C-alpha positions in Angstrom: -2.1 1.8 27.3 -5.2 3.7 26.2 -7.5 1.9 23.6 -8.3 5.2 21.9 -4.6 6.0 21.4 -4.0 2.7 19.6 -7.3 2.5 17.6 -8.5 6.1 17.3 -10.9 5.5 14.4 -11.6 1.7 14.5 -14.5 -0.4 15.7 -14.2 -2.0 19.1 -14.6 -5.5 17.8 -13.4 -7.4 14.7 -14.1 -10.8 13.2 -10.9 -12.9 12.7 -10.1 -16.6 12.1 -10.0 -16.8 15.9 -13.5 -15.4 16.3 -14.7 -12.0 17.3 -11.9 -10.1 19.0 -12.6 -7.2 21.5 -10.0 -4.5 20.7 -10.2 -3.3 24.3 -8.5 -6.5 25.5 -5.7 -6.7 22.9 -3.0 -4.9 24.9 -1.4 -6.1 28.2 1.0 -4.7 30.7 2.9 -7.8 31.5 5.2 -10.0 29.3 4.8 -13.8 29.7 7.6 -16.1 28.6 6.9 -19.2 26.5 7.1 -21.7 29.3 3.9 -20.3 30.9 1.7 -20.2 27.8 -1.6 -21.8 28.5 -2.2 -25.2 26.9 -5.4 -24.1 25.0 -7.3 -20.9 24.2 -11.0 -20.7 24.3 -11.2 -22.1 20.7 -9.6 -25.3 22.0 -6.5 -25.0 19.7 -3.4 -26.4 21.5 -0.7 -23.9 22.3 1.9 -25.8 20.3 -0.2 -25.2 17.2 -1.0 -21.6 18.1 2.7 -21.0 18.6 3.4 -22.2 15.0 0.4 -20.5 13.3 1.9 -18.0 10.9 -1.5 -16.3 10.3 -1.8 -15.6 14.0 1.5 -13.8 14.3 1.0 -11.7 11.2 -2.5 -10.7 12.4 -1.0 -9.7 15.8 1.5 -7.6 13.9 -1.3 -5.9 12.0 -3.1 -5.2 15.3 0.2 -3.7 16.7 0.4 -1.5 13.6 -3.2 -0.3 14.3 -4.8 -2.3 11.5 -7.6 -4.9 11.8 -6.5 -7.3 9.1 -3.5 -8.7 7.3 -4.9 -7.2 4.1 -5.0 -3.7 5.4 -1.4 -4.0 6.8 0.1 -5.4 3.5 -2.1 -4.2 0.6 -0.1 -2.8 -2.3 3.1 -2.7 -0.3 6.6 -3.8 -1.1 7.7 -5.8 1.9 11.1 -7.1 3.1 10.9 -9.9 5.7 14.3 -10.1 7.4 15.2 -13.4 9.1 12.4 -15.1 7.3 13.2 -18.7 8.3 11.0 -21.0 6.3 9.0 -18.2 4.8 5.6 -19.2 6.3 4.9 -15.7 7.7 6.2 -14.1 4.6 3.8 -16.2 2.5 0.9 -14.9 4.7 1.9 -11.3 3.8 2.5 -12.1 0.2 -1.2 -13.0 -0.3 -2.0 -9.3 0.1 1.2 -7.4 -0.7 2.5 -6.0 -4.0 5.6 -8.1 -3.4 7.5 -9.7 -0.6 11.3 -10.1 -0.6 13.0 -12.4 2.0 16.4 -12.2 3.5 18.0 -15.0 5.6 21.3 -16.9 5.3 19.3 -20.1 6.0 17.7 -19.7 2.6 21.1 -20.9 1.2 19.9 -24.4 2.3 17.9 -25.7 -0.7 15.9 -27.9 1.7 14.4 -24.8 3.3 10.7 -24.7 2.5 11.0 -21.1 1.4 12.0 -22.5 -2.0 8.6 -24.1 -2.4 6.8 -20.9 -1.4 8.7 -18.2 -3.3 10.2 -17.5 -6.7 14.1 -17.4 -6.4 14.1 -13.7 -7.5 12.5 -12.7 -4.2 15.0 -14.7 -2.0 18.2 -13.2 -0.6 20.2 -16.0 1.0 22.5 -13.8 3.0 22.6 -11.6 6.1 20.7 -8.4 5.3 23.7 -6.2 6.3 25.9 -8.1 3.8 23.3 -8.1 1.0 22.9 -4.3 1.2 26.6 -3.9 0.2 26.2 -5.7 -3.1 22.5 -5.1 -3.8 22.3 -1.3 -3.4 18.8 -1.3 -5.0 17.5 -2.6 -1.7 18.3 0.7 0.0 15.2 2.6 0.8 13.1 0.3 -1.4 10.5 -1.1 0.9 7.2 0.3 2.3 7.3 -2.2 5.2 10.3 -4.0 6.7 9.5 -6.9 9.1 11.4 -9.3 11.3 9.5 -11.9 13.3 11.0 -13.9 16.2 14.0 -11.6 15.9 17.4 -12.6 17.4 20.3 -12.0 15.1 22.7 -14.1 17.3 22.3 -17.8 18.2 19.7 -18.7 20.8 22.2 -20.6 22.9 24.2 -17.4 23.5 23.0 -15.8 26.7 25.2 -12.7 26.5 26.5 -11.4 23.2 30.3 -10.9 22.8 31.4 -7.7 21.1 31.4 -9.2 17.6 27.9 -10.6 18.0 26.7 -7.3 19.4 28.1 -5.4 16.4 26.5 -8.0 14.1 23.1 -7.4 15.8 23.5 -3.6 15.5 24.3 -4.0 11.8 21.2 -6.2 11.3 18.9 -3.5 12.7 20.7 -0.6 11.0 20.2 -2.5 7.7 16.5 -2.8 8.3 16.4 1.0 8.7 18.4 1.5 5.5 16.0 -0.8 3.5 12.9 1.1 4.8 11.8 3.9 2.4 11.0 7.4 3.7 7.5 7.3 5.0 7.7 3.5 5.3 7.4 1.4 8.5 9.2 -1.3 10.5 7.6 -4.1 12.6 9.9 -6.2 14.8 8.7 -9.1 17.0 11.4 -10.3 19.4 11.5 -13.9 20.6 11.6 -12.6 24.1 10.9 -9.1 25.3 14.4 -7.9 26.1 16.4 -10.3 24.0 17.6 -8.9 20.7 21.3 -9.6 20.7 21.7 -6.0 21.9 23.4 -5.1 25.2 20.6 -2.7 26.0 17.8 -5.0 24.8 14.6 -3.6 23.4 15.2 -0.1 24.8 18.5 0.1 22.8 16.5 -0.9 19.7 14.0 2.0 20.2 16.9 4.4 20.8 18.4 3.2 17.5 15.1 3.7 15.6 14.1 7.1 17.0 16.4 9.4 15.0 14.9 8.1 11.7 11.3 7.4 12.8 8.7 9.8 14.1 6.7 7.1 15.9 8.4 4.2 17.8 6.1 2.2 20.0 6.2 -1.1 21.9 2.9 -3.1 21.9 2.1 -6.4 23.6 -0.6 -8.1 21.7 -2.8 -11.2 22.4 -5.7 -12.8 20.5 -6.4 -15.1 23.5 -8.9 -15.4 26.3 -9.0 -15.5 29.2 -7.1 -12.2 29.5 -5.2 -13.3 32.6 -3.4 -16.2 30.8 -2.6 -15.0 27.4 -0.5 -16.3 24.5 0.9 -13.0 23.2 3.9 -11.3 21.6 5.7 -8.0 21.8 6.0 -5.8 18.8 8.2 -2.8 18.1 6.4 -0.6 15.6 8.0 2.4 13.9 6.9 4.8 11.2 9.7 6.5 9.3 10.0 10.2 8.8 9.2 11.5 5.2 12.4 13.4 5.0 16.0 12.7 6.2 
């Protein structure tokens, strides 16, 4: 993957909370599963903390999108974070965004920390595919739709049955519906080919392509050494301006 293709007008290095990052070393050609993550990076931060650092994941999403900061990714945007979990990544984006809405059935649990982070008016405690049926105002309403650690079906299910597969399809189709014309989608799977779809990540890109003029897969790391990275895969899509 050519550096100039990803960062055509940006500097080769950038200062982040993890130090000065060389953009030439941000993309990799091999996916590494969680069990082989290194125990520390060169800053000495243990992997267990890096894996749970919301800032880190949102910054990697920004880099996958071709931006050098969370601010430049989120500034003045209406964002929908689907499958938000406890809302920690959503909160990182909310610091810079015009507004962040969250959708996750787990938000129905009042013990979910999302309720300490966000005003209830921004929380949708339902599956996004169901919420769009009774909240039509969500259709085409968002500049950016995100989903981090995406897997619409339970982790213990190794192969989705037909109902689970259809549920996963509805999940991603709803993300497309919520994205405005000219908007963008960023999806970070838990594992590279595991999205609850029979065709994995390639089926996802096929699903996105009719509505988006750019659909790309990036593998991003903020770690050194480059041969033992902690990194994530991102599917990045920019929606067409007309239907």
